[in-house]
C-alpha positions in Angstrom: 9.1 -11.2 5.1 11.2 -14.4 5.3 9.2 -17.3 6.7 10.0 -18.5 10.2 12.5 -21.3 9.9 12.0 -22.8 13.4 8.7 -23.6 15.0 8.0 -21.4 17.9 6.6 -22.6 21.3 2.9 -22.0 21.6 3.3 -19.0 24.0 6.1 -17.5 21.8 3.9 -17.9 18.7 1.0 -16.3 20.6 3.2 -13.3 21.6 4.4 -13.0 18.0 0.9 -13.0 16.7 -0.2 -10.4 19.2 2.7 -8.1 18.3 1.9 -8.4 14.6 -1.8 -7.7 15.2 -1.0 -4.7 17.4 1.6 -3.3 15.0 -0.8 -3.7 12.0 -3.7 -2.1 13.9 -1.6 0.9 15.2 0.2 1.5 11.8 -3.2 1.4 10.0 -4.7 3.9 12.5 -1.9 6.3 12.9 0.9 5.7 10.4 4.5 4.7 10.9 5.3 7.3 13.6 4.0 4.8 16.2 6.8 3.7 18.5 8.0 0.2 19.2 7.2 0.5 22.9 3.6 1.5 22.0 3.3 -1.6 19.9 4.7 -3.7 22.7 2.1 -2.1 25.2 -0.8 -2.7 22.8 0.3 -6.4 22.4 0.7 -6.9 26.1 4.3 -7.9 25.9 7.6 -6.3 27.1 9.9 -4.5 24.7 12.5 -7.3 25.1 9.8 -9.8 23.8 9.1 -7.6 20.8 12.7 -7.2 19.9 13.4 -10.9 20.3 10.7 -11.6 17.6 11.5 -8.5 15.5 15.1 -7.3 16.0 14.6 -4.2 13.9 11.7 -1.9 13.2 12.0 -2.6 9.5 11.5 -6.4 10.2 8.3 -5.5 12.1 7.0 -3.1 9.4 7.7 -5.7 6.6 5.9 -8.5 8.5 3.0 -6.3 9.7 2.3 -5.2 6.1 2.6 -8.6 4.4 -1.1 -9.0 3.9 -1.3 -5.4 2.4 1.7 -6.2 0.1 -0.2 -9.3 -1.1 -3.4 -7.3 -1.7 -1.6 -4.6 -3.5 0.2 -7.0 -5.7 -3.1 -8.8 -6.6 -4.7 -5.5 -7.5 -1.8 -4.6 -9.8 -1.5 -8.0 -11.4 -5.3 -8.2 -11.9 -5.2 -4.8 -13.7 -2.2 -5.9 -15.8 -4.1 -9.1 -16.8 -7.0 -7.2 -18.3 -7.2 -7.3 -22.1 -8.1 -3.6 -22.2 -5.1 -1.7 -20.8 -7.3 1.3 -19.9 -9.8 -0.8 -18.0 -6.8 -2.5 -16.3 -5.2 0.7 -15.3 -8.4 2.3 -14.0 -9.2 -0.9 -12.1 -5.7 -0.9 -10.5 -5.9 2.8 -9.6 -9.3 2.4 -8.0 -8.2 -0.7 -6.1 -5.1 1.0 -4.8 -6.9 4.1 -3.7 -9.4 2.0 -1.8 -6.6 0.1 -0.2 -5.0 3.4 0.7 -7.8 4.5 3.0 -7.7 1.3 4.9 -4.1 1.4 6.0 -2.4 4.7 6.5 0.9 3.2 7.6 1.2 0.9 4.6 0.6 3.8 2.3 3.1 6.0 4.2 5.7 3.2 4.0 5.0 2.4 0.3 4.9 6.0 -0.9 7.8 7.2 1.1 10.6 8.7 -1.0 13.0 6.1 0.4 11.1 2.9 1.2 13.3 0.2 2.8 13.2 -3.5 3.2 10.7 -5.6 1.4 8.5 -2.6 0.7 11.3 -1.1 -1.5 11.4 -4.1 -3.7 7.6 -4.4 -3.8 7.4 -0.8 -4.8 9.9 -1.1 -7.6 8.2 -4.3 -9.0 4.7 -2.8 -8.9 5.7 0.5 -10.4 7.4 -1.3 -13.2 4.2 -3.4 -13.8 2.0 -0.3 -13.7 4.4 1.6 -16.0 4.1 -1.2 -18.6 0.3 -1.2 -18.2 0.2 2.7 -18.6 2.4 2.4 -21.8 -0.1 0.0 -23.2 -3.1 2.3 -22.3 -1.2 5.3 -23.8 -0.4 3.3 -27.0 -4.2 2.4 -27.2 -4.9 6.1 -27.2 -6.8 6.0 -23.9 -4.3 7.5 -21.5 -3.1 11.1 -21.9 0.2 11.3 -23.8 2.0 13.3 -21.2 1.4 10.7 -18.5 4.5 9.5 -16.5 4.4 6.9 -13.7 5.2 9.7 -11.2 1.7 11.0 -12.0 0.3 7.7 -10.6 2.4 8.1 -7.5 1.1 11.7 -7.1 -2.5 10.5 -7.3 -1.8 7.9 -4.7 0.0 10.4 -2.5 -2.9 12.8 -2.8 -5.3 10.0 -1.8 -3.5 9.5 1.5 -5.5 12.5 2.8 -8.7 10.5 2.5 -7.6 8.3 5.5 -8.1 11.3 7.8 -11.8 11.4 7.0 -14.6 9.6 8.9 -14.0 5.9 8.8 -17.5 5.2 7.4 -17.1 7.6 4.5 -13.5 6.6 3.5 -14.4 4.0 0.9 -16.9 6.1 -0.9 -14.5 9.1 -0.9 -11.8 6.9 -2.3 -14.2 5.8 -5.2 -15.1 9.4 -5.9 -11.5 10.5 -5.8 -10.6 7.6 -8.2 -13.4 8.8 -10.6 -12.0 12.3 -10.6 -8.4 11.1 -11.1 -9.4 8.7 -13.9 -11.2 11.5 -15.7 -8.0 13.7 -15.5 -5.9 10.9 -16.9 -8.0 10.2 -19.9 -6.5 11.0 -23.3 -9.4 13.3 -24.0 -8.7 15.3 -20.8 -6.7 17.6 -22.9 -3.1 17.3 -21.7 -1.1 20.3 -20.6 -2.9 23.6 -20.7 
């Protein structure tokens, strides 16, 4: 997600913008299995133009998800800023699950076992922040004692399935799923059975 160092001609900038819009739309709809040629077709440019602007698939993925990375970071940082760590953790979890249903490709890339590029660094940083927030919530006696950060990744991974539902119901399904997950993570949920 390095900034453009040189100013592009107007037509080149328009092509770049169309490529990014097409990639973001296709990745959000169908996930990361979308091919580069399909992105080029949707953008109305040739493959050579796409590769001139984005020499690797990872460069396109990183740039196409820059808005989602920023939104994800804001959600986590806002949660960490809460005085009440349980409220912060639940707010972050709810926000991340709602973000999940909006962009299937971003979630696929972020939750992959081997994220690459800027997403790998983003994931490491945010999981570290969330782990610290979870430790504070656990120390406050609000989060179940056996919680580990992989539990949060598990909840987010399970939430990926919500993106397959009807578009108009996804947000409400994400909120309901968040409520259920939050109830399961409470200290009074009972721990291992």
